[in-house]
C-alpha positions in Angstrom: 36.0 -104.0 19.6 32.9 -105.9 18.3 29.5 -104.1 18.0 26.4 -105.9 18.2 23.2 -104.2 16.7 19.7 -105.5 15.9 18.3 -102.5 13.8 18.9 -99.0 12.3 22.4 -98.7 13.5 22.5 -95.0 14.4 24.4 -95.9 17.8 27.1 -97.6 15.6 26.9 -94.8 13.0 28.1 -92.3 15.8 31.0 -94.8 16.5 31.9 -94.9 12.7 31.7 -91.2 12.5 34.0 -90.6 15.9 36.9 -88.5 14.6 40.3 -89.9 14.0 42.2 -90.9 15.8 40.3 -93.1 17.8 41.6 -94.9 20.7 39.4 -98.1 19.6 39.0 -100.0 16.3 35.6 -101.6 15.5 36.9 -105.0 14.3 33.5 -106.5 13.5 29.5 -105.7 13.5 27.5 -108.5 14.4 23.5 -109.1 14.7 21.1 -111.5 15.8 19.3 -110.9 12.4 20.3 -112.2 8.8 20.0 -108.4 7.8 19.7 -105.1 9.1 20.5 -101.7 8.3 23.3 -101.8 10.9 25.2 -104.7 9.0 24.8 -102.6 6.2 26.4 -99.4 7.5 29.3 -101.5 8.5 29.7 -103.1 5.0 29.7 -99.8 3.5 32.8 -99.0 5.8 34.4 -102.4 4.9 34.0 -103.6 8.2 33.5 -107.4 8.7 30.0 -108.4 9.8 28.3 -111.6 11.0 24.9 -112.8 12.2 24.3 -115.2 14.8 20.5 -115.7 14.6 18.6 -117.6 17.9 16.4 -119.5 15.2 19.5 -121.2 13.9 20.3 -122.8 17.5 18.6 -125.4 19.6 18.4 -123.4 22.8 19.4 -119.8 24.1 22.7 -121.3 25.9 24.0 -122.5 22.7 23.2 -119.0 20.9 25.2 -117.5 23.7 27.9 -119.6 23.1 27.8 -119.3 19.3 27.7 -115.4 19.5 30.7 -115.3 22.1 32.6 -117.4 19.7 31.8 -115.0 16.8 33.2 -112.2 18.8 36.1 -114.1 20.1 36.8 -114.9 16.6 37.6 -111.1 16.0 39.7 -110.8 19.1 37.4 -108.4 20.9 38.5 -106.9 24.1 35.3 -105.0 24.4 31.9 -105.6 23.0 29.4 -102.8 22.4 25.6 -103.4 22.3 24.5 -100.5 20.1 20.6 -101.5 19.7 21.2 -105.0 20.4 17.7 -106.1 21.4 18.4 -109.7 22.8 19.4 -110.4 26.4 22.7 -112.0 26.7 23.4 -114.9 29.2 26.1 -116.3 31.2 27.7 -118.2 28.5 27.9 -115.2 26.6 29.1 -112.8 29.5 31.6 -115.2 31.1 34.5 -114.9 28.6 33.8 -110.9 28.2 33.7 -110.5 32.1 33.1 -106.7 32.6 34.0 -105.7 29.1 30.3 -105.5 27.6 28.7 -102.0 27.5 25.2 -101.1 26.5 23.3 -98.0 26.2 19.8 -97.5 27.4 17.1 -94.7 26.9 16.6 -93.8 30.7 18.3 -92.8 33.7 18.7 -96.2 35.1 17.7 -97.6 37.3 14.7 -96.0 36.5 12.6 -97.8 33.6 14.4 -100.6 32.6 13.1 -102.6 29.5 12.1 -102.2 26.2 9.4 -99.5 26.8 11.6 -96.8 28.7 10.7 -93.6 27.0 6.7 -94.8 27.1 7.2 -95.7 30.9 8.8 -92.2 31.6 5.9 -90.4 30.1 3.4 -92.8 31.7 5.2 -91.9 35.2 5.0 -88.2 34.5 8.9 -87.8 35.2 9.9 -84.2 34.3 13.7 -85.4 33.2 14.8 -88.6 31.9 17.8 -89.6 29.7 20.3 -92.5 28.9 22.7 -94.5 30.6 25.9 -96.2 29.5 26.4 -99.4 31.8 28.4 -102.8 32.1 26.0 -105.7 31.2 25.6 -107.9 33.9 22.8 -110.8 34.0 20.0 -108.5 34.9 17.8 -106.5 32.8 19.5 -103.1 32.5 21.0 -103.7 35.8 24.7 -103.5 35.4 27.1 -100.9 37.2 26.6 -97.4 35.6 29.4 -95.9 33.8 27.7 -92.8 32.9 24.4 -90.9 32.3 23.1 -87.8 30.3 19.8 -85.9 31.4 17.1 -85.3 28.7 14.1 -82.8 29.8 10.6 -84.2 29.2 8.5 -81.6 27.6 4.8 -80.8 28.3 3.9 -81.7 24.5 6.2 -84.8 24.2 4.9 -88.3 22.8 6.8 -91.3 23.0 8.3 -90.6 19.4 9.6 -87.0 20.1 11.2 -87.9 23.4 12.9 -91.1 22.3 14.4 -89.0 19.6 16.0 -86.7 21.8 17.1 -89.5 24.0 18.8 -91.2 21.0 20.6 -87.8 20.2 22.2 -87.6 23.8 22.6 -91.4 23.8 25.0 -91.6 20.8 27.0 -88.7 22.3 27.3 -90.5 25.4 28.1 -93.8 24.0 31.1 -92.4 21.8 32.3 -90.4 25.2 32.1 -93.9 27.2 33.6 -96.0 24.5 36.6 -93.5 23.9 37.0 -93.1 27.7 37.4 -96.6 28.6 39.6 -97.5 25.4 41.7 -94.6 26.3 42.4 -95.3 29.9 41.8 -98.2 32.4 38.4 -98.2 34.5 37.9 -99.8 37.8 34.7 -101.7 39.0 34.2 -101.8 42.8 30.7 -103.2 43.3 28.3 -101.2 41.6 30.7 -98.1 41.4 32.6 -97.6 38.2 35.5 -95.2 37.9 36.6 -94.1 34.7 40.3 -93.4 34.1 
């Protein structure tokens, strides 16, 4: 699989630290940035890295195609977004139909988008969490693979809540990637059945 990341790489690190034997192999780690800690984490493990920056392409469609080509170069059977902060368009998603996974810090469909923990606090929910899902053309809108609940504490701020969600999100992502690479999964409309 190819992992795409934009930032610190803690989700990637959870996949790297998953004990052997893994039913998956990380063939490469890519980013939309020329450098980021996630790429450094991959390099430290001698995993190939690549960067496909939007600024280096005339438009988003050509960027999508270049990113898809980079993932295809490493023969990706699965693409995992691990803190990848860009939306992927149809020119990327088409060649990987149903094989792109993302993790999000809320119990989707509640609180999609970049500010999920802040939105959860502003809404006054008592439980939030994280979701692993198959990426489609919408914003955090694809079929849900698995979810994990995280209670909201009365003294939480965005930082404390997001940190607790990230801990659950790391465990959830490793479990989901392990499950779908070990056995087939079925998608029927919005319902996903893991093997």
